[in-house]
N, C-alpha and C positions, 0 to 999 in steps of 0.2 A: 576564477569565479566571476560571473557577470554582476553588474551593479544595476539596481532598479530603485528609482526614487518614487515615493508615494506621498500624497498629500492627505492629511487627516484633519478633521475638525479638532479643536482643542479638547473636547470631551473624550474623543477616541484616543488621542495622544496620551492623555492622563490615564486612561484605562490601560493602555499598553504599558506605560511606565509602571503602573501598579502591579500588573501581571508579571512583568520582568522581575520586580523586587520580590513579590510573594512566591513565585515559582522557581526562583534561583537562576533565571537566565542571565547570561553575561551581557547580552545586547539585544536590541530590537530585531536585528537580523536573525539571531538565534531563535527568538520567540516566533517570528514569522515563518522561519523554516520548519519549526515544530508544528505550527498550524497547517502548513502545506502538506507535511508528511501525514498528519492525521487525516486531512481531506483525501489524500491519495489512498490511504488505507481504507477509508469508508467507501470510496469509489470501487476499489478492488473487491471489497466484501459484497457490495451491491451487485457487481458483475457476477461473482461466484454464486450468490443467491439466485440470480436470474437464470444461470445455467442449471442449478439444481431444480428450480421450478420447471424449466423447459424439459428437463429429463423426466421429472415426475409426471408431467402432463403428456409425455410422448407415448405413453402406454406401458405395458409390462416390460420388465427388463429382459434383455436377451442374454443367452448364455455366452460367456467369453470362450473363444476358441484358442487353441494353442498359438495360432498366429497373433491373436490379440495380445496374449501374455508375452510373447516374444517381442512384439513391438513396444509394449509398455516397459519391458526390461531394458531394451536398447535405449529408449528415451531416458529412462532413469540413469543409466550408466553414462550416457552422453552429458546429461545435466550435472552429474557429480564430477565428471572429468573437467568441466568448465568452472567449477567452484574453487575458490581459494580456501585452503584448509586453515582453520583457526584453532588455536589451543583451547 
């Protein structure tokens, strides 16, 4: 894992330490990783919403063909084949 050092004003450092204690994080690194994961999720959600908007604005939906369904099925199977199975 790579290391990154950041500088914070005293007020922000105190805020981070308070959040760590209140939220049950074990370290500042864990807290910042959580913030970054949340930001990544927000960005992914925004991208998905933009795609939905684009689809809605592109006109009426077209009917899926058997080729479309076959491609979707292949993509799903390939995606599942690459996933780690967890209990």
